[in-house]
N, CA and C atoms as an extended XYZ file, in Angstrom:
330
Properties=species:S:1:pos:R:3:atomname:S:1:resname:S:1:resid:I:1 pbc="F F F"
N        25.881       -9.831       14.801 N   MET     1
C        27.192      -10.439       14.678 CA  MET     1
C        28.055      -10.091       15.891 C   MET     1
N        27.920       -8.849       16.361 N   TRP     2
C        28.713       -8.440       17.515 CA  TRP     2
C        28.336       -9.264       18.738 C   TRP     2
N        27.038       -9.477       18.951 N   ASP     3
C        26.589      -10.275       20.104 CA  ASP     3
C        27.106      -11.711       20.002 C   ASP     3
N        27.106      -12.268       18.797 N   GLU     4
C        27.631      -13.618       18.587 CA  GLU     4
C        29.130      -13.659       18.889 C   GLU     4
N        29.849      -12.641       18.499 N   LEU     5
C        31.278      -12.579       18.770 CA  LEU     5
C        31.541      -12.562       20.274 C   LEU     5
N        30.720      -11.822       21.015 N   LEU     6
C        30.915      -11.728       22.465 CA  LEU     6
C        30.624      -13.042       23.178 C   LEU     6
N        29.821      -13.916       22.568 N   THR     7
C        29.576      -15.221       23.185 CA  THR     7
C        30.775      -16.149       23.021 C   THR     7
N        31.669      -15.828       22.085 N   ARG     8
C        32.813      -16.697       21.801 CA  ARG     8
C        34.134      -16.182       22.377 C   ARG     8
N        34.200      -14.886       22.701 N   PHE     9
C        35.441      -14.302       23.189 CA  PHE     9
C        35.195      -13.559       24.497 C   PHE     9
N        36.188      -13.584       25.356 N   VAL    10
C        36.164      -12.800       26.587 CA  VAL    10
C        37.135      -11.645       26.392 C   VAL    10
N        36.601      -10.436       26.452 N   LEU    11
C        37.416       -9.252       26.220 CA  LEU    11
C        37.937       -8.703       27.543 C   LEU    11
N        39.127       -8.123       27.539 N   PRO    12
C        39.633       -7.477       28.758 CA  PRO    12
C        38.701       -6.342       29.183 C   PRO    12
N        38.588       -6.163       30.467 N   GLN    13
C        37.684       -5.145       30.999 CA  GLN    13
C        38.093       -3.754       30.511 C   GLN    13
N        37.101       -3.010       30.023 N   GLY    14
C        37.339       -1.655       29.559 CA  GLY    14
C        37.771       -1.544       28.108 C   GLY    14
N        37.934       -2.674       27.432 N   SER    15
C        38.412       -2.616       26.048 CA  SER    15
C        37.300       -2.849       25.031 C   SER    15
N        36.068       -3.026       25.481 N   GLU    16
C        34.989       -3.406       24.571 CA  GLU    16
C        34.751       -2.360       23.481 C   GLU    16
N        34.763       -1.081       23.823 N   ASP    17
C        34.516       -0.045       22.820 CA  ASP    17
C        35.598       -0.039       21.747 C   ASP    17
N        36.851       -0.165       22.150 N   LEU    18
C        37.962       -0.174       21.201 CA  LEU    18
C        37.901       -1.407       20.303 C   LEU    18
N        37.632       -2.554       20.898 N   VAL    19
C        37.552       -3.796       20.131 CA  VAL    19
C        36.370       -3.748       19.170 C   VAL    19
N        35.243       -3.191       19.635 N   LYS    20
C        34.065       -3.111       18.775 CA  LYS    20
C        34.326       -2.198       17.580 C   LYS    20
N        34.959       -1.051       17.810 N   GLU    21
C        35.272       -0.126       16.719 CA  GLU    21
C        36.170       -0.798       15.679 C   GLU    21
N        37.215       -1.460       16.149 N   TYR    22
C        38.147       -2.127       15.232 CA  TYR    22
C        37.461       -3.265       14.480 C   TYR    22
N        36.673       -4.057       15.204 N   THR    23
C        35.999       -5.203       14.600 CA  THR    23
C        35.017       -4.767       13.526 C   THR    23
N        34.211       -3.749       13.807 N   LEU    24
C        33.254       -3.274       12.812 CA  LEU    24
C        33.958       -2.728       11.577 C   LEU    24
N        35.079       -2.058       11.787 N   LYS    25
C        35.856       -1.544       10.657 CA  LYS    25
C        36.388       -2.700        9.814 C   LYS    25
N        36.924       -3.722       10.471 N   GLN    26
C        37.467       -4.863        9.748 CA  GLN    26
C        36.374       -5.625        9.003 C   GLN    26
N        35.194       -5.743        9.603 N   TRP    27
C        34.087       -6.412        8.923 CA  TRP    27
C        33.701       -5.657        7.665 C   TRP    27
N        33.732       -4.339        7.724 N   GLY    28
C        33.434       -3.533        6.541 CA  GLY    28
C        34.448       -3.762        5.438 C   GLY    28
N        35.723       -3.809        5.804 N   VAL    29
C        36.792       -4.053        4.832 CA  VAL    29
C        36.648       -5.450        4.233 C   VAL    29
N        36.364       -6.431        5.088 N   MET    30
C        36.219       -7.804        4.618 CA  MET    30
C        35.023       -7.940        3.675 C   MET    30
N        33.916       -7.269        3.998 N   PHE    31
C        32.736       -7.346        3.147 CA  PHE    31
C        32.997       -6.689        1.798 C   PHE    31
N        33.696       -5.559        1.793 N   ARG    32
C        34.050       -4.895        0.540 CA  ARG    32
C        34.950       -5.799       -0.303 C   ARG    32
N        35.932       -6.447        0.313 N   ASN    33
C        36.819       -7.360       -0.411 CA  ASN    33
C        36.055       -8.567       -0.954 C   ASN    33
N        35.100       -9.062       -0.179 N   TYR    34
C        34.275      -10.196       -0.591 CA  TYR    34
C        33.459       -9.833       -1.832 C   TYR    34
N        32.833       -8.652       -1.812 N   LYS    35
C        32.049       -8.220       -2.966 CA  LYS    35
C        32.951       -8.001       -4.178 C   LYS    35
N        34.123       -7.474       -3.952 N   SER    36
C        35.068       -7.248       -5.037 CA  SER    36
C        35.491       -8.575       -5.662 C   SER    36
N        35.760       -9.558       -4.824 N   GLU    37
C        36.140      -10.878       -5.326 CA  GLU    37
C        34.986      -11.528       -6.081 C   GLU    37
N        33.777      -11.407       -5.568 N   LEU    38
C        32.623      -11.949       -6.281 CA  LEU    38
C        32.499      -11.314       -7.659 C   LEU    38
N        32.740      -10.021       -7.723 N   ASN    39
C        32.612       -9.325       -8.996 CA  ASN    39
C        33.723       -9.719       -9.968 C   ASN    39
N        34.967       -9.676       -9.507 N   SER    40
C        36.092       -9.897      -10.423 CA  SER    40
C        36.292      -11.364      -10.782 C   SER    40
N        36.134      -12.269       -9.829 N   LYS    41
C        36.435      -13.676      -10.087 CA  LYS    41
C        35.233      -14.496      -10.539 C   LYS    41
N        34.023      -13.962      -10.307 N   TRP    42
C        32.839      -14.759      -10.636 CA  TRP    42
C        31.928      -14.049      -11.640 C   TRP    42
N        31.499      -12.834      -11.320 N   ALA    43
C        30.518      -12.149      -12.170 CA  ALA    43
C        31.110      -11.802      -13.539 C   ALA    43
N        32.305      -11.244      -13.571 N   LYS    44
C        32.910      -10.843      -14.847 CA  LYS    44
C        33.267      -12.040      -15.718 C   LYS    44
N        33.468      -13.201      -15.099 N   LYS    45
C        33.822      -14.404      -15.858 CA  LYS    45
C        32.599      -15.263      -16.168 C   LYS    45
N        31.420      -14.849      -15.682 N   GLY    46
C        30.196      -15.592      -15.955 CA  GLY    46
C        30.077      -16.890      -15.187 C   GLY    46
N        30.763      -17.001      -14.049 N   LEU    47
C        30.725      -18.214      -13.237 CA  LEU    47
C        29.680      -18.099      -12.134 C   LEU    47
N        29.340      -19.239      -11.535 N   ASP    48
C        28.318      -19.281      -10.485 CA  ASP    48
C        28.968      -19.663       -9.148 C   ASP    48
N        29.010      -18.756       -8.171 N   PRO    49
C        29.673      -19.040       -6.900 CA  PRO    49
C        28.790      -19.720       -5.855 C   PRO    49
N        27.573      -20.113       -6.212 N   THR    50
C        26.644      -20.632       -5.195 CA  THR    50
C        27.103      -21.953       -4.594 C   THR    50
N        27.954      -22.685       -5.277 N   LYS    51
C        28.468      -23.944       -4.725 CA  LYS    51
C        29.640      -23.695       -3.763 C   LYS    51
N        30.375      -22.632       -4.008 N   ARG    52
C        31.566      -22.347       -3.205 CA  ARG    52
C        31.263      -21.493       -1.975 C   ARG    52
N        30.372      -20.521       -2.119 N   TYR    53
C        30.052      -19.608       -1.024 CA  TYR    53
C        28.630      -19.845       -0.541 C   TYR    53
N        28.341      -19.370        0.653 N   LYS    54
C        26.980      -19.464        1.198 CA  LYS    54
C        26.149      -18.329        0.624 C   LYS    54
N        25.807      -18.462       -0.642 N   ILE    55
C        25.020      -17.454       -1.324 CA  ILE    55
C        23.977      -18.197       -2.159 C   ILE    55
N        22.739      -17.755       -2.073 N   THR    56
C        21.665      -18.427       -2.805 CA  THR    56
C        21.622      -17.928       -4.250 C   THR    56
N        20.900      -18.654       -5.072 N   ALA    57
C        20.752      -18.262       -6.471 CA  ALA    57
C        20.043      -16.917       -6.575 C   ALA    57
N        19.070      -16.674       -5.697 N   GLY    58
C        18.369      -15.390       -5.696 CA  GLY    58
C        19.278      -14.238       -5.320 C   GLY    58
N        20.120      -14.442       -4.305 N   GLN    59
C        21.067      -13.404       -3.897 CA  GLN    59
C        22.069      -13.128       -5.020 C   GLN    59
N        22.506      -14.185       -5.696 N   TRP    60
C        23.452      -14.022       -6.794 CA  TRP    60
C        22.813      -13.247       -7.940 C   TRP    60
N        21.548      -13.526       -8.211 N   ALA    61
C        20.843      -12.809       -9.278 CA  ALA    61
C        20.732      -11.322       -8.958 C   ALA    61
N        20.446      -11.000       -7.699 N   VAL    62
C        20.368       -9.593       -7.279 CA  VAL    62
C        21.736       -8.932       -7.411 C   VAL    62
N        22.786       -9.635       -7.007 N   PHE    63
C        24.144       -9.112       -7.112 CA  PHE    63
C        24.496       -8.821       -8.571 C   PHE    63
N        24.159       -9.756       -9.455 N   LEU    64
C        24.438       -9.558      -10.881 CA  LEU    64
C        23.645       -8.383      -11.445 C   LEU    64
N        22.396       -8.236      -11.003 N   ASP    65
C        21.584       -7.100      -11.451 CA  ASP    65
C        22.212       -5.776      -11.030 C   ASP    65
N        22.721       -5.730       -9.802 N   GLN    66
C        23.348       -4.505       -9.299 CA  GLN    66
C        24.613       -4.178      -10.094 C   GLN    66
N        25.366       -5.194      -10.450 N   ARG    67
C        26.640       -4.987      -11.159 CA  ARG    67
C        26.469       -4.742      -12.661 C   ARG    67
N        25.273       -4.976      -13.187 N   SER    68
C        25.078       -4.823      -14.623 CA  SER    68
C        24.357       -3.527      -15.004 C   SER    68
N        24.100       -2.663      -14.030 N   THR    69
C        23.456       -1.388      -14.356 CA  THR    69
C        24.458       -0.465      -15.046 C   THR    69
N        23.938        0.448      -15.822 N   GLU    70
C        24.808        1.395      -16.529 CA  GLU    70
C        25.530        2.318      -15.546 C   GLU    70
N        24.844        2.702      -14.467 N   ASP    71
C        25.478        3.566      -13.463 CA  ASP    71
C        26.682        2.881      -12.835 C   ASP    71
N        26.520        1.597      -12.470 N   PHE    72
C        27.624        0.872      -11.857 CA  PHE    72
C        28.785        0.723      -12.827 C   PHE    72
N        28.482        0.379      -14.086 N   LYS    73
C        29.546        0.207      -15.071 CA  LYS    73
C        30.301        1.507      -15.322 C   LYS    73
N        29.576        2.619      -15.370 N   ALA    74
C        30.224        3.912      -15.586 CA  ALA    74
C        31.111        4.278      -14.398 C   ALA    74
N        30.594        4.071      -13.204 N   LEU    75
C        31.375        4.374      -12.002 CA  LEU    75
C        32.610        3.481      -11.933 C   LEU    75
N        32.443        2.203      -12.216 N   SER    76
C        33.557        1.263      -12.200 CA  SER    76
C        34.634        1.663      -13.208 C   SER    76
N        34.211        2.034      -14.390 N   GLU    77
C        35.162        2.445      -15.432 CA  GLU    77
C        35.912        3.716      -15.035 C   GLU    77
N        35.189        4.686      -14.469 N   SER    78
C        35.848        5.934      -14.074 CA  SER    78
C        36.845        5.700      -12.945 C   SER    78
N        36.485        4.854      -11.971 N   LYS    79
C        37.407        4.554      -10.857 CA  LYS    79
C        38.604        3.755      -11.349 C   LYS    79
N        38.389        2.891      -12.327 N   SER    80
C        39.490        2.120      -12.897 CA  SER    80
C        40.490        3.039      -13.594 C   SER    80
N        39.981        3.979      -14.375 N   LYS    81
C        40.859        4.945      -15.048 CA  LYS    81
C        41.624        5.793      -14.030 C   LYS    81
N        40.938        6.199      -12.976 N   LEU    82
C        41.564        7.004      -11.932 CA  LEU    82
C        42.685        6.223      -11.244 C   LEU    82
N        42.448        4.957      -10.953 N   ALA    83
C        43.460        4.132      -10.291 CA  ALA    83
C        44.669        3.915      -11.192 C   ALA    83
N        44.447        3.808      -12.485 N   LYS    84
C        45.557        3.591      -13.414 CA  LYS    84
C        46.459        4.811      -13.521 C   LYS    84
N        45.951        5.981      -13.161 N   ARG    85
C        46.763        7.202      -13.196 CA  ARG    85
C        47.742        7.277      -12.034 C   ARG    85
N        47.496        6.495      -10.970 N   ASN    86
C        48.368        6.540       -9.791 CA  ASN    86
C        49.755        6.017      -10.139 C   ASN    86
N        50.739        6.853       -9.924 N   LYS    87
C        52.114        6.450      -10.186 CA  LYS    87
C        52.665        5.665       -8.993 C   LYS    87
N        52.335        6.115       -7.791 N   TYR    88
C        52.811        5.479       -6.566 CA  TYR    88
C        51.602        5.019       -5.754 C   TYR    88
N        51.425        3.723       -5.646 N   HIS    89
C        50.312        3.180       -4.871 CA  HIS    89
C        50.692        3.172       -3.392 C   HIS    89
N        49.742        3.538       -2.551 N   HIS    90
C        50.052        3.637       -1.124 CA  HIS    90
C        50.177        2.254       -0.496 C   HIS    90
N        50.935        2.190        0.566 N   HIS    91
C        51.143        0.944        1.300 CA  HIS    91
C        50.904        1.185        2.785 C   HIS    91
N        49.988        2.076        3.099 N   LEU    92
C        49.734        2.435        4.487 CA  LEU    92
C        48.663        1.569        5.128 C   LEU    92
N        47.968        0.759        4.371 N   GLY    93
C        46.909       -0.082        4.916 CA  GLY    93
C        45.614        0.690        5.058 C   GLY    93
N        44.645        0.064        5.709 N   THR    94
C        43.323        0.661        5.816 CA  THR    94
C        43.276        1.824        6.798 C   THR    94
N        44.250        1.915        7.697 N   GLY    95
C        44.259        3.001        8.667 CA  GLY    95
C        44.719        4.324        8.069 C   GLY    95
N        45.503        4.250        7.008 N   GLY    96
C        45.969        5.444        6.350 CA  GLY    96
C        47.084        6.150        7.103 C   GLY    96
N        47.301        7.375        6.735 N   TYR    97
C        48.399        8.172        7.252 CA  TYR    97
C        48.281        8.431        8.755 C   TYR    97
N        47.078        8.747        9.214 N   GLN    98
C        46.881        9.094       10.630 CA  GLN    98
C        47.300        7.958       11.556 C   GLN    98
N        46.980        6.731       11.186 N   ARG    99
C        47.316        5.586       12.042 CA  ARG    99
C        48.816        5.314       12.053 C   ARG    99
N        49.511        5.676       10.996 N   LYS   100
C        50.951        5.426       10.916 CA  LYS   100
C        51.779        6.487       11.643 C   LYS   100
N        51.218        7.670       11.881 N   LEU   101
C        51.977        8.749       12.515 CA  LEU   101
C        52.566        8.330       13.853 C   LEU   101
N        51.754        7.721       14.703 N   ALA   102
C        52.235        7.308       16.037 CA  ALA   102
C        53.367        6.291       15.897 C   ALA   102
N        53.229        5.350       14.993 N   GLN   103
C        54.267        4.339       14.777 CA  GLN   103
C        55.564        4.984       14.307 C   GLN   103
N        55.465        5.932       13.381 N   TRP   104
C        56.660        6.588       12.875 CA  TRP   104
C        57.343        7.427       13.946 C   TRP   104
N        56.559        8.080       14.806 N   GLU   105
C        57.138        8.861       15.894 CA  GLU   105
C        57.912        7.981       16.859 C   GLU   105
N        57.377        6.787       17.159 N   GLN   106
C        58.078        5.849       18.037 CA  GLN   106
C        59.367        5.370       17.390 C   GLN   106
N        59.322        5.120       16.106 N   GLU   107
C        60.526        4.673       15.408 CA  GLU   107
C        61.585        5.764       15.383 C   GLU   107
N        61.171        7.027       15.223 N   ASP   108
C        62.114        8.141       15.233 CA  ASP   108
C        62.776        8.289       16.593 C   ASP   108
N        61.995        8.116       17.672 N   GLU   109
C        62.550        8.230       19.019 CA  GLU   109
C        63.532        7.097       19.299 C   GLU   109
N        63.255        5.902       18.786 N   ALA   110
C        64.137        4.747       19.013 CA  ALA   110
C        65.429        4.945       18.246 C   ALA   110
């Protein structure tokens, strides 16, 4: 995927490592969100996403098998209970606290 991306975009000289790190991180976040959406909007409702997404019936069957194991259900339930205990949900984004420190320091100086 990275090689395909480089055929479509011209990156500034010396920025390839930074762009690659950010891009791979974003792809991971996007893939996690995609799987979450497949689970919540399709698998839990018993719907078939093969017409809407580029996913084959075999891939969907494997996905459903993975989501229907007892281990997955137990883990999902425990994480759901843990999330419900949060009184204040964070709004720092995927970078977290460390990425916001520099921004906050600049705002304090201004």
